[in-house]
LUMLUMDREN-2810 file (N, C-alpha, C; in Angstrom, 1 decimal):
<atoms>
<atom><aa>X</aa><ch>A</ch><at>N</at><xx>4.3</xx><yy>-15.9</yy><zz>-8.4</zz></atom>
<atom><aa>X</aa><ch>A</ch><at>CA</at><xx>5.0</xx><yy>-14.7</yy><zz>-8.1</zz></atom>
<atom><aa>X</aa><ch>A</ch><at>C</at><xx>4.4</xx><yy>-14.2</yy><zz>-6.7</zz></atom>
<atom><aa>X</aa><ch>A</ch><at>N</at><xx>5.3</xx><yy>-13.9</yy><zz>-5.8</zz></atom>
<atom><aa>X</aa><ch>A</ch><at>CA</at><xx>4.9</xx><yy>-13.4</yy><zz>-4.5</zz></atom>
<atom><aa>X</aa><ch>A</ch><at>C</at><xx>5.0</xx><yy>-11.9</yy><zz>-4.5</zz></atom>
<atom><aa>X</aa><ch>A</ch><at>N</at><xx>4.0</xx><yy>-11.2</yy><zz>-3.9</zz></atom>
<atom><aa>X</aa><ch>A</ch><at>CA</at><xx>4.0</xx><yy>-9.8</yy><zz>-3.8</zz></atom>
<atom><aa>X</aa><ch>A</ch><at>C</at><xx>3.8</xx><yy>-9.4</yy><zz>-2.3</zz></atom>
<atom><aa>X</aa><ch>A</ch><at>N</at><xx>3.9</xx><yy>-8.1</yy><zz>-2.1</zz></atom>
<atom><aa>X</aa><ch>A</ch><at>CA</at><xx>3.8</xx><yy>-7.6</yy><zz>-0.7</zz></atom>
<atom><aa>X</aa><ch>A</ch><at>C</at><xx>2.9</xx><yy>-6.3</yy><zz>-0.8</zz></atom>
<atom><aa>X</aa><ch>A</ch><at>N</at><xx>1.9</xx><yy>-6.3</yy><zz>0.1</zz></atom>
<atom><aa>X</aa><ch>A</ch><at>CA</at><xx>1.0</xx><yy>-5.1</yy><zz>0.2</zz></atom>
<atom><aa>X</aa><ch>A</ch><at>C</at><xx>1.2</xx><yy>-4.5</yy><zz>1.6</zz></atom>
<atom><aa>X</aa><ch>A</ch><at>N</at><xx>1.6</xx><yy>-3.3</yy><zz>1.7</zz></atom>
<atom><aa>X</aa><ch>A</ch><at>CA</at><xx>1.8</xx><yy>-2.6</yy><zz>3.0</zz></atom>
<atom><aa>X</aa><ch>A</ch><at>C</at><xx>0.6</xx><yy>-1.7</yy><zz>3.2</zz></atom>
<atom><aa>X</aa><ch>A</ch><at>N</at><xx>-0.1</xx><yy>-1.8</yy><zz>4.3</zz></atom>
<atom><aa>X</aa><ch>A</ch><at>CA</at><xx>-1.2</xx><yy>-0.9</yy><zz>4.6</zz></atom>
<atom><aa>X</aa><ch>A</ch><at>C</at><xx>-1.2</xx><yy>-0.4</yy><zz>6.0</zz></atom>
<atom><aa>X</aa><ch>A</ch><at>N</at><xx>-1.9</xx><yy>0.6</yy><zz>6.2</zz></atom>
<atom><aa>X</aa><ch>A</ch><at>CA</at><xx>-2.0</xx><yy>1.2</yy><zz>7.6</zz></atom>
<atom><aa>X</aa><ch>A</ch><at>C</at><xx>-2.9</xx><yy>2.4</yy><zz>7.6</zz></atom>
<atom><aa>X</aa><ch>A</ch><at>N</at><xx>-3.1</xx><yy>3.0</yy><zz>8.7</zz></atom>
<atom><aa>X</aa><ch>A</ch><at>CA</at><xx>-4.0</xx><yy>4.2</yy><zz>8.9</zz></atom>
<atom><aa>X</aa><ch>A</ch><at>C</at><xx>-3.2</xx><yy>5.4</yy><zz>8.4</zz></atom>
<atom><aa>X</aa><ch>A</ch><at>N</at><xx>-4.0</xx><yy>6.3</yy><zz>7.8</zz></atom>
<atom><aa>X</aa><ch>A</ch><at>CA</at><xx>-3.4</xx><yy>7.6</yy><zz>7.3</zz></atom>
<atom><aa>X</aa><ch>A</ch><at>C</at><xx>-2.4</xx><yy>7.3</yy><zz>6.2</zz></atom>
<atom><aa>X</aa><ch>A</ch><at>N</at><xx>-1.3</xx><yy>8.1</yy><zz>6.2</zz></atom>
<atom><aa>X</aa><ch>A</ch><at>CA</at><xx>-0.3</xx><yy>7.9</yy><zz>5.2</zz></atom>
<atom><aa>X</aa><ch>A</ch><at>C</at><xx>0.9</xx><yy>7.1</yy><zz>5.7</zz></atom>
<atom><aa>X</aa><ch>A</ch><at>N</at><xx>0.7</xx><yy>6.3</yy><zz>6.8</zz></atom>
<atom><aa>X</aa><ch>A</ch><at>CA</at><xx>1.7</xx><yy>5.5</yy><zz>7.4</zz></atom>
<atom><aa>X</aa><ch>A</ch><at>C</at><xx>2.4</xx><yy>4.5</yy><zz>6.3</zz></atom>
<atom><aa>X</aa><ch>A</ch><at>N</at><xx>1.5</xx><yy>3.8</yy><zz>5.5</zz></atom>
<atom><aa>X</aa><ch>A</ch><at>CA</at><xx>2.0</xx><yy>2.9</yy><zz>4.5</zz></atom>
<atom><aa>X</aa><ch>A</ch><at>C</at><xx>2.8</xx><yy>3.6</yy><zz>3.5</zz></atom>
<atom><aa>X</aa><ch>A</ch><at>N</at><xx>2.3</xx><yy>4.7</yy><zz>3.0</zz></atom>
<atom><aa>X</aa><ch>A</ch><at>CA</at><xx>3.0</xx><yy>5.5</yy><zz>2.0</zz></atom>
<atom><aa>X</aa><ch>A</ch><at>C</at><xx>4.4</xx><yy>6.0</yy><zz>2.5</zz></atom>
<atom><aa>X</aa><ch>A</ch><at>N</at><xx>4.4</xx><yy>6.4</yy><zz>3.7</zz></atom>
<atom><aa>X</aa><ch>A</ch><at>CA</at><xx>5.7</xx><yy>6.9</yy><zz>4.3</zz></atom>
<atom><aa>X</aa><ch>A</ch><at>C</at><xx>6.7</xx><yy>5.8</yy><zz>4.5</zz></atom>
<atom><aa>X</aa><ch>A</ch><at>N</at><xx>6.2</xx><yy>4.7</yy><zz>5.0</zz></atom>
<atom><aa>X</aa><ch>A</ch><at>CA</at><xx>7.1</xx><yy>3.6</yy><zz>5.3</zz></atom>
<atom><aa>X</aa><ch>A</ch><at>C</at><xx>7.6</xx><yy>3.0</yy><zz>3.9</zz></atom>
<atom><aa>X</aa><ch>A</ch><at>N</at><xx>6.7</xx><yy>2.9</yy><zz>3.0</zz></atom>
<atom><aa>X</aa><ch>A</ch><at>CA</at><xx>7.1</xx><yy>2.5</yy><zz>1.6</zz></atom>
<atom><aa>X</aa><ch>A</ch><at>C</at><xx>8.2</xx><yy>3.4</yy><zz>1.0</zz></atom>
<atom><aa>X</aa><ch>A</ch><at>N</at><xx>8.0</xx><yy>4.7</yy><zz>1.2</zz></atom>
<atom><aa>X</aa><ch>A</ch><at>CA</at><xx>9.0</xx><yy>5.6</yy><zz>0.7</zz></atom>
<atom><aa>X</aa><ch>A</ch><at>C</at><xx>10.4</xx><yy>5.4</yy><zz>1.3</zz></atom>
<atom><aa>X</aa><ch>A</ch><at>N</at><xx>10.3</xx><yy>5.2</yy><zz>2.7</zz></atom>
<atom><aa>X</aa><ch>A</ch><at>CA</at><xx>11.6</xx><yy>4.9</yy><zz>3.4</zz></atom>
<atom><aa>X</aa><ch>A</ch><at>C</at><xx>12.3</xx><yy>3.7</yy><zz>2.9</zz></atom>
<atom><aa>X</aa><ch>A</ch><at>N</at><xx>11.5</xx><yy>2.6</yy><zz>2.6</zz></atom>
<atom><aa>X</aa><ch>A</ch><at>CA</at><xx>12.0</xx><yy>1.4</yy><zz>2.1</zz></atom>
<atom><aa>X</aa><ch>A</ch><at>C</at><xx>12.7</xx><yy>1.6</yy><zz>0.7</zz></atom>
<atom><aa>X</aa><ch>A</ch><at>N</at><xx>12.0</xx><yy>2.4</yy><zz>-0.1</zz></atom>
<atom><aa>X</aa><ch>A</ch><at>CA</at><xx>12.6</xx><yy>2.7</yy><zz>-1.4</zz></atom>
<atom><aa>X</aa><ch>A</ch><at>C</at><xx>13.9</xx><yy>3.5</yy><zz>-1.3</zz></atom>
<atom><aa>X</aa><ch>A</ch><at>N</at><xx>14.0</xx><yy>4.4</yy><zz>-0.3</zz></atom>
<atom><aa>X</aa><ch>A</ch><at>CA</at><xx>15.3</xx><yy>5.1</yy><zz>-0.1</zz></atom>
<atom><aa>X</aa><ch>A</ch><at>C</at><xx>16.4</xx><yy>4.2</yy><zz>0.3</zz></atom>
<atom><aa>X</aa><ch>A</ch><at>N</at><xx>16.1</xx><yy>3.2</yy><zz>1.1</zz></atom>
<atom><aa>X</aa><ch>A</ch><at>CA</at><xx>17.1</xx><yy>2.3</yy><zz>1.6</zz></atom>
<atom><aa>X</aa><ch>A</ch><at>C</at><xx>17.4</xx><yy>1.2</yy><zz>0.6</zz></atom>
<atom><aa>X</aa><ch>A</ch><at>N</at><xx>16.4</xx><yy>0.5</yy><zz>0.1</zz></atom>
<atom><aa>X</aa><ch>A</ch><at>CA</at><xx>16.6</xx><yy>-0.7</yy><zz>-0.7</zz></atom>
<atom><aa>X</aa><ch>A</ch><at>C</at><xx>16.3</xx><yy>-0.5</yy><zz>-2.2</zz></atom>
<atom><aa>X</aa><ch>A</ch><at>N</at><xx>15.9</xx><yy>0.7</yy><zz>-2.6</zz></atom>
<atom><aa>X</aa><ch>A</ch><at>CA</at><xx>15.5</xx><yy>0.9</yy><zz>-4.0</zz></atom>
<atom><aa>X</aa><ch>A</ch><at>C</at><xx>14.1</xx><yy>0.5</yy><zz>-4.3</zz></atom>
<atom><aa>X</aa><ch>A</ch><at>N</at><xx>13.7</xx><yy>0.7</yy><zz>-5.5</zz></atom>
<atom><aa>X</aa><ch>A</ch><at>CA</at><xx>12.3</xx><yy>0.4</yy><zz>-5.9</zz></atom>
<atom><aa>X</aa><ch>A</ch><at>C</at><xx>12.2</xx><yy>-1.1</yy><zz>-5.9</zz></atom>
<atom><aa>X</aa><ch>A</ch><at>N</at><xx>11.1</xx><yy>-1.6</yy><zz>-5.4</zz></atom>
<atom><aa>X</aa><ch>A</ch><at>CA</at><xx>10.8</xx><yy>-3.1</yy><zz>-5.2</zz></atom>
<atom><aa>X</aa><ch>A</ch><at>C</at><xx>9.8</xx><yy>-3.5</yy><zz>-6.2</zz></atom>
<atom><aa>X</aa><ch>A</ch><at>N</at><xx>9.9</xx><yy>-4.7</yy><zz>-6.8</zz></atom>
<atom><aa>X</aa><ch>A</ch><at>CA</at><xx>8.9</xx><yy>-5.2</yy><zz>-7.7</zz></atom>
<atom><aa>X</aa><ch>A</ch><at>C</at><xx>7.8</xx><yy>-5.9</yy><zz>-6.8</zz></atom>
<atom><aa>X</aa><ch>A</ch><at>N</at><xx>6.6</xx><yy>-5.8</yy><zz>-7.4</zz></atom>
<atom><aa>X</aa><ch>A</ch><at>CA</at><xx>5.5</xx><yy>-6.5</yy><zz>-6.7</zz></atom>
<atom><aa>X</aa><ch>A</ch><at>C</at><xx>5.3</xx><yy>-6.0</yy><zz>-5.3</zz></atom>
<atom><aa>X</aa><ch>A</ch><at>N</at><xx>5.4</xx><yy>-4.7</yy><zz>-5.1</zz></atom>
<atom><aa>X</aa><ch>A</ch><at>CA</at><xx>5.3</xx><yy>-4.1</yy><zz>-3.8</zz></atom>
<atom><aa>X</aa><ch>A</ch><at>C</at><xx>4.3</xx><yy>-2.9</yy><zz>-3.9</zz></atom>
<atom><aa>X</aa><ch>A</ch><at>N</at><xx>3.2</xx><yy>-2.9</yy><zz>-3.2</zz></atom>
<atom><aa>X</aa><ch>A</ch><at>CA</at><xx>2.2</xx><yy>-1.9</yy><zz>-3.3</zz></atom>
<atom><aa>X</aa><ch>A</ch><at>C</at><xx>1.9</xx><yy>-1.4</yy><zz>-1.9</zz></atom>
<atom><aa>X</aa><ch>A</ch><at>N</at><xx>1.5</xx><yy>-0.1</yy><zz>-1.8</zz></atom>
<atom><aa>X</aa><ch>A</ch><at>CA</at><xx>1.0</xx><yy>0.4</yy><zz>-0.6</zz></atom>
<atom><aa>X</aa><ch>A</ch><at>C</at><xx>-0.5</xx><yy>0.8</yy><zz>-0.7</zz></atom>
<atom><aa>X</aa><ch>A</ch><at>N</at><xx>-1.2</xx><yy>0.6</yy><zz>0.3</zz></atom>
<atom><aa>X</aa><ch>A</ch><at>CA</at><xx>-2.7</xx><yy>0.9</yy><zz>0.3</zz></atom>
<atom><aa>X</aa><ch>A</ch><at>C</at><xx>-2.9</xx><yy>1.7</yy><zz>1.6</zz></atom>
<atom><aa>X</aa><ch>A</ch><at>N</at><xx>-3.3</xx><yy>2.9</yy><zz>1.5</zz></atom>
<atom><aa>X</aa><ch>A</ch><at>CA</at><xx>-3.5</xx><yy>3.7</yy><zz>2.7</zz></atom>
<atom><aa>X</aa><ch>A</ch><at>C</at><xx>-5.0</xx><yy>3.7</yy><zz>3.1</zz></atom>
<atom><aa>X</aa><ch>A</ch><at>N</at><xx>-5.3</xx><yy>3.5</yy><zz>4.4</zz></atom>
<atom><aa>X</aa><ch>A</ch><at>CA</at><xx>-6.6</xx><yy>3.5</yy><zz>4.9</zz></atom>
<atom><aa>X</aa><ch>A</ch><at>C</at><xx>-6.9</xx><yy>4.9</yy><zz>5.5</zz></atom>
<atom><aa>X</aa><ch>A</ch><at>N</at><xx>-7.5</xx><yy>5.7</yy><zz>4.6</zz></atom>
<atom><aa>X</aa><ch>A</ch><at>CA</at><xx>-7.7</xx><yy>7.1</yy><zz>4.9</zz></atom>
<atom><aa>X</aa><ch>A</ch><at>C</at><xx>-9.0</xx><yy>7.3</yy><zz>5.6</zz></atom>
<atom><aa>X</aa><ch>A</ch><at>N</at><xx>-9.1</xx><yy>8.3</yy><zz>6.5</zz></atom>
<atom><aa>X</aa><ch>A</ch><at>CA</at><xx>-10.3</xx><yy>8.5</yy><zz>7.3</zz></atom>
<atom><aa>X</aa><ch>A</ch><at>C</at><xx>-11.4</xx><yy>9.0</yy><zz>6.4</zz></atom>
<atom><aa>X</aa><ch>A</ch><at>N</at><xx>-11.1</xx><yy>9.7</yy><zz>5.4</zz></atom>
<atom><aa>X</aa><ch>A</ch><at>CA</at><xx>-12.2</xx><yy>10.3</yy><zz>4.5</zz></atom>
<atom><aa>X</aa><ch>A</ch><at>C</at><xx>-12.8</xx><yy>9.2</yy><zz>3.5</zz></atom>
<atom><aa>X</aa><ch>A</ch><at>N</at><xx>-12.1</xx><yy>8.1</yy><zz>3.4</zz></atom>
<atom><aa>X</aa><ch>A</ch><at>CA</at><xx>-12.6</xx><yy>7.0</yy><zz>2.5</zz></atom>
<atom><aa>X</aa><ch>A</ch><at>C</at><xx>-13.4</xx><yy>6.0</yy><zz>3.3</zz></atom>
<atom><aa>X</aa><ch>A</ch><at>N</at><xx>-14.4</xx><yy>5.4</yy><zz>2.6</zz></atom>
<atom><aa>X</aa><ch>A</ch><at>CA</at><xx>-15.2</xx><yy>4.4</yy><zz>3.3</zz></atom>
<atom><aa>X</aa><ch>A</ch><at>C</at><xx>-14.5</xx><yy>3.1</yy><zz>3.3</zz></atom>
<atom><aa>X</aa><ch>A</ch><at>N</at><xx>-15.0</xx><yy>2.1</yy><zz>4.1</zz></atom>
<atom><aa>X</aa><ch>A</ch><at>CA</at><xx>-14.4</xx><yy>0.8</yy><zz>4.1</zz></atom>
<atom><aa>X</aa><ch>A</ch><at>C</at><xx>-14.6</xx><yy>0.1</yy><zz>2.8</zz></atom>
<atom><aa>X</aa><ch>A</ch><at>N</at><xx>-15.6</xx><yy>0.4</yy><zz>2.0</zz></atom>
<atom><aa>X</aa><ch>A</ch><at>CA</at><xx>-15.8</xx><yy>-0.2</yy><zz>0.7</zz></atom>
<atom><aa>X</aa><ch>A</ch><at>C</at><xx>-14.7</xx><yy>0.3</yy><zz>-0.3</zz></atom>
<atom><aa>X</aa><ch>A</ch><at>N</at><xx>-14.4</xx><yy>1.5</yy><zz>-0.2</zz></atom>
<atom><aa>X</aa><ch>A</ch><at>CA</at><xx>-13.3</xx><yy>2.1</yy><zz>-1.1</zz></atom>
<atom><aa>X</aa><ch>A</ch><at>C</at><xx>-12.0</xx><yy>1.4</yy><zz>-0.7</zz></atom>
<atom><aa>X</aa><ch>A</ch><at>N</at><xx>-11.7</xx><yy>1.3</yy><zz>0.6</zz></atom>
<atom><aa>X</aa><ch>A</ch><at>CA</at><xx>-10.5</xx><yy>0.6</yy><zz>1.0</zz></atom>
<atom><aa>X</aa><ch>A</ch><at>C</at><xx>-10.4</xx><yy>-0.8</yy><zz>0.5</zz></atom>
<atom><aa>X</aa><ch>A</ch><at>N</at><xx>-11.6</xx><yy>-1.5</yy><zz>0.6</zz></atom>
<atom><aa>X</aa><ch>A</ch><at>CA</at><xx>-11.6</xx><yy>-2.9</yy><zz>0.1</zz></atom>
<atom><aa>X</aa><ch>A</ch><at>C</at><xx>-11.4</xx><yy>-3.0</yy><zz>-1.4</zz></atom>
<atom><aa>X</aa><ch>A</ch><at>N</at><xx>-11.9</xx><yy>-2.0</yy><zz>-2.1</zz></atom>
<atom><aa>X</aa><ch>A</ch><at>CA</at><xx>-11.6</xx><yy>-2.0</yy><zz>-3.6</zz></atom>
<atom><aa>X</aa><ch>A</ch><at>C</at><xx>-10.2</xx><yy>-1.7</yy><zz>-3.8</zz></atom>
<atom><aa>X</aa><ch>A</ch><at>N</at><xx>-9.6</xx><yy>-0.8</yy><zz>-3.1</zz></atom>
<atom><aa>X</aa><ch>A</ch><at>CA</at><xx>-8.1</xx><yy>-0.5</yy><zz>-3.2</zz></atom>
<atom><aa>X</aa><ch>A</ch><at>C</at><xx>-7.3</xx><yy>-1.7</yy><zz>-2.9</zz></atom>
<atom><aa>X</aa><ch>A</ch><at>N</at><xx>-7.7</xx><yy>-2.5</yy><zz>-1.9</zz></atom>
<atom><aa>X</aa><ch>A</ch><at>CA</at><xx>-6.9</xx><yy>-3.7</yy><zz>-1.6</zz></atom>
<atom><aa>X</aa><ch>A</ch><at>C</at><xx>-7.1</xx><yy>-4.8</yy><zz>-2.7</zz></atom>
<atom><aa>X</aa><ch>A</ch><at>N</at><xx>-8.3</xx><yy>-4.9</yy><zz>-3.2</zz></atom>
<atom><aa>X</aa><ch>A</ch><at>CA</at><xx>-8.5</xx><yy>-5.8</yy><zz>-4.4</zz></atom>
<atom><aa>X</aa><ch>A</ch><at>C</at><xx>-7.7</xx><yy>-5.5</yy><zz>-5.6</zz></atom>
<atom><aa>X</aa><ch>A</ch><at>N</at><xx>-7.6</xx><yy>-4.2</yy><zz>-5.9</zz></atom>
<atom><aa>X</aa><ch>A</ch><at>CA</at><xx>-6.8</xx><yy>-3.7</yy><zz>-7.0</zz></atom>
<atom><aa>X</aa><ch>A</ch><at>C</at><xx>-5.3</xx><yy>-4.0</yy><zz>-6.8</zz></atom>
<atom><aa>X</aa><ch>A</ch><at>N</at><xx>-4.9</xx><yy>-3.8</yy><zz>-5.6</zz></atom>
<atom><aa>X</aa><ch>A</ch><at>CA</at><xx>-3.4</xx><yy>-4.0</yy><zz>-5.3</zz></atom>
<atom><aa>X</aa><ch>A</ch><at>C</at><xx>-3.2</xx><yy>-5.5</yy><zz>-5.4</zz></atom>
<atom><aa>X</aa><ch>A</ch><at>N</at><xx>-4.1</xx><yy>-6.4</yy><zz>-4.9</zz></atom>
<atom><aa>X</aa><ch>A</ch><at>CA</at><xx>-3.9</xx><yy>-7.8</yy><zz>-5.0</zz></atom>
<atom><aa>X</aa><ch>A</ch><at>C</at><xx>-3.8</xx><yy>-8.3</yy><zz>-6.5</zz></atom>
<atom><aa>X</aa><ch>A</ch><at>N</at><xx>-4.7</xx><yy>-7.7</yy><zz>-7.3</zz></atom>
<atom><aa>X</aa><ch>A</ch><at>CA</at><xx>-4.7</xx><yy>-8.1</yy><zz>-8.7</zz></atom>
<atom><aa>X</aa><ch>A</ch><at>C</at><xx>-3.5</xx><yy>-7.7</yy><zz>-9.5</zz></atom>
<atom><aa>X</aa><ch>A</ch><at>N</at><xx>-2.8</xx><yy>-6.7</yy><zz>-9.0</zz></atom>
<atom><aa>X</aa><ch>A</ch><at>CA</at><xx>-1.6</xx><yy>-6.2</yy><zz>-9.7</zz></atom>
<atom><aa>X</aa><ch>A</ch><at>C</at><xx>-0.4</xx><yy>-7.0</yy><zz>-9.2</zz></atom>
</atoms>
């Protein structure tokens, strides 16, 4: 099964993912991971691992 993870600085990924859903509907195996300034690199890495495992 192939999935897609969209990531970016701030809320870019969440916003682009929302636009995708408005245009194409909800997608299976599609996750967004935001790289937020207030979160550490370790937290971002954990978020990416969690998205990959799903």
